[in-house]
N, C-alpha and C positions, 0 to 999 in steps of 0.2 A: 911670399910679396915680401918686400923689405919693411922690417919693424914690426911686422907681424910678431905676435898676437898682440903685443905691447901699442901698438899704434890704435888709437882712439880715433882720432878726428885730425884731417885735412880741411884746412881753410882759405879758400882765395882771399889774394887780399890786393892784387895788381896785376896789369899786364902794360906794359911801358914798352914802346917801338921807338922812340923819338931819341936824337942825340943827347946823350952821347955814345948811345948805344950803335953798334955798327949795322949798316944797310943788311938786312936778311936774317936780322937777330933781334931775338926782343929779350925784355927781362922781365920774370914772372917771378911775383912774390908771394908765398903762401907759409902759414901757421902751423904747425903739429904740434900736437897733443898725445904723450904718450900717458901709460897708467897700466899697472900689472894687478892683477886678480888675488895676488899671493902676496905681495910685499910693497912697502914703499919702495919706489926708485930711487938710485943716488944719482947723482950730479954724473957720475961715471958710466953709468946704467944709461943715461939719458945722452950723454954724449955719443957711445957706441951705437945706440938707436939712429941717432940724427946722422952719423956716419954711414952708417947701412944706408938709411934712405938716399941720401946725395949721392953713394955709390951706383947706386939703382939706377938714377936719374942720369947718370954719367954714361955709364953702361947702354940702358935703353934707349937715349935719346942725344947721349952729346951733350949734355950740359954742362955748363962750367959755373961754379959759384964764384959770385960778386963780391968784392971784400967790402 
């Protein structure tokens, strides 16, 4: 699983399907929390874990990160 074992929580925030989202697409917002049992994660650690989650969503679902 992307982000494992440091991925501690995924929380669904919203599902939006109206304009400006194109027909047949939806915007899903969620938050993730990372934590290591061994050490304090750095900003760089968290960024790398976040990138792994985003890459997995792109690969598995064709997701796109909105700005």
